[in-house]
C-alpha positions as CSV (number, residue, x, y, z in Angstrom):
1,M,5.5,-19.0,-59.9
2,S,4.7,-17.1,-63.3
3,H,7.3,-14.8,-65.6
4,F,5.0,-11.3,-64.2
5,N,5.0,-12.8,-60.9
6,R,9.3,-12.9,-60.8
7,A,9.6,-9.8,-62.8
8,I,7.4,-7.4,-60.4
9,V,9.6,-9.5,-57.2
10,A,12.6,-8.9,-59.3
11,A,11.9,-4.8,-59.8
12,L,11.0,-4.8,-56.3
13,A,14.0,-6.2,-54.5
14,A,16.0,-4.0,-57.0
15,F,14.2,-1.0,-55.7
16,A,14.7,-2.1,-52.3
17,M,18.1,-2.6,-52.6
18,Q,18.9,0.9,-54.2
19,T,16.4,2.4,-51.1
20,A,18.2,0.7,-48.3
21,A,21.8,0.6,-50.2
22,P,24.8,1.7,-47.4
23,G,25.7,4.7,-47.5
24,A,22.8,6.7,-49.0
25,M,22.4,8.1,-45.9
26,S,25.6,9.7,-43.7
27,A,26.6,8.9,-40.3
28,T,25.1,12.1,-39.3
29,E,22.3,12.3,-41.1
30,A,21.4,8.5,-39.6
31,S,22.1,9.9,-35.9
32,K,19.6,12.5,-36.4
33,W,17.2,9.9,-36.7
34,A,18.2,7.2,-34.5
35,P,15.4,5.6,-32.5
36,A,17.4,5.5,-29.4
37,E,20.9,6.8,-27.6
38,L,23.1,4.5,-25.4
39,E,25.4,6.1,-22.8
40,L,27.5,4.4,-20.7
41,V,26.2,4.3,-16.7
42,E,29.5,5.4,-15.3
43,G,31.6,2.6,-13.2
44,T,29.1,-0.2,-14.4
45,K,28.6,-2.3,-18.0
46,L,25.1,-0.9,-18.3
47,S,23.9,1.6,-20.7
48,R,21.4,4.2,-20.2
49,V,18.9,3.4,-22.9
50,T,17.3,6.8,-24.2
51,L,14.5,6.4,-26.8
52,T,13.3,8.5,-29.0
53,Q,9.0,9.5,-28.4
54,K,7.6,8.3,-31.8
55,A,10.3,5.0,-30.2
56,A,8.3,5.0,-27.1
57,Q,5.6,4.9,-29.0
58,R,6.3,2.5,-31.7
59,L,7.9,-0.1,-28.6
60,D,4.3,0.4,-26.9
61,I,6.5,1.0,-24.1
62,R,4.5,0.7,-20.8
63,T,5.4,0.8,-16.8
64,G,4.4,-0.8,-13.7
65,T,6.0,-0.1,-10.0
66,I,7.6,-1.7,-7.7
67,S,5.6,-2.0,-4.7
68,Q,5.7,-4.0,-1.0
69,D,3.7,-6.3,1.0
70,A,2.3,-6.3,4.3
71,T,5.0,-7.9,5.4
72,G,8.0,-5.6,3.4
73,R,8.6,-8.0,0.8
74,M,9.4,-5.8,-2.8
75,I,7.0,-7.4,-5.4
76,A,8.1,-6.0,-9.3
77,P,5.6,-7.2,-12.0
78,Y,6.4,-10.6,-13.0
79,A,6.0,-8.8,-17.0
80,A,9.0,-6.8,-16.1
81,V,11.3,-9.6,-15.2
82,F,13.8,-10.8,-17.7
83,Y,17.0,-12.9,-17.8
84,D,20.1,-12.6,-19.5
85,V,21.9,-15.5,-21.4
86,A,23.7,-16.5,-17.6
87,G,20.5,-16.5,-16.3
88,V,20.8,-13.1,-14.3
89,A,17.2,-11.8,-13.5
90,W,16.6,-7.9,-14.4
91,V,14.2,-5.1,-14.7
92,Y,14.8,-1.8,-16.9
93,T,13.4,1.0,-14.6
94,N,12.2,4.4,-15.6
95,P,14.5,7.2,-13.9
96,Q,13.3,9.9,-16.5
97,P,11.0,10.2,-19.1
98,L,12.2,8.4,-22.8
99,M,15.3,7.0,-20.2
100,F,15.9,3.0,-19.2
101,V,18.0,1.2,-17.1
102,R,18.5,-1.7,-16.7
103,H,18.9,-2.9,-12.9
104,K,19.9,-6.1,-11.3
105,V,17.0,-7.8,-9.1
106,T,16.8,-11.4,-7.0
107,V,14.0,-13.0,-7.5
108,E,12.4,-15.0,-4.7
109,Q,9.3,-16.3,-5.9
110,I,6.7,-15.4,-8.7
111,K,3.5,-15.9,-7.2
112,A,1.0,-15.5,-10.2
113,A,1.5,-11.4,-12.1
114,N,4.0,-10.8,-9.2
115,A,7.3,-11.4,-8.6
116,Y,8.7,-11.3,-4.9
117,L,12.5,-10.0,-4.9
118,T,14.8,-10.0,-2.4
119,D,17.1,-7.7,-4.0
120,G,16.0,-4.6,-6.7
121,P,15.4,-1.4,-7.1
122,P,13.6,0.5,-4.0
123,T,9.9,1.1,-3.9
124,G,7.8,3.2,-6.1
125,T,10.3,2.6,-8.7
126,Q,8.8,2.5,-12.1
127,V,9.9,-0.6,-14.5
128,V,9.2,-1.2,-18.1
129,I,6.1,-4.0,-18.2
130,V,6.1,-4.1,-22.0
131,G,9.2,-3.0,-24.4
132,V,11.4,-5.0,-22.5
133,S,12.7,-7.6,-24.6
134,E,13.5,-4.9,-27.8
135,L,15.5,-1.9,-24.7
136,Y,17.1,-5.3,-23.9
137,G,17.6,-5.7,-27.9
138,T,18.7,-1.4,-28.3
139,E,21.0,-2.1,-24.9
140,K,23.1,-4.6,-26.8
141,G,22.9,-3.5,-30.2
142,V,21.0,-6.3,-31.6
143,G,20.2,-5.8,-35.4
144,H,23.1,-3.2,-35.8
């Protein structure tokens, strides 16, 4: 790398460190711009994640629906199912616009784009199919 290029990289790094310096924004100012709000779900260890409209757009949040087959088995879009580090299966429900709540599920079988559940949210529940890992990271505080 030439001396000139190193000087530019050093200047850009110094600028970035100044503009991202801790304490550059007060906690009150930062909370006004927070992309998500977490609220403990009473009686559980789960948090309700409420995103700003802009955050939901940036994450490109998309939802699908819990349905039933002809035999009454619950079906979730397979893209909605994720597993935590303990191997427990979950989906994120979308009970209100921009609000997401993790819900434990029991997967009986996976066929193509469907996860057949023996336990989970009721038929008709909206579940997140795009942005699941980002919601989980937000709920767990990854990156904070």
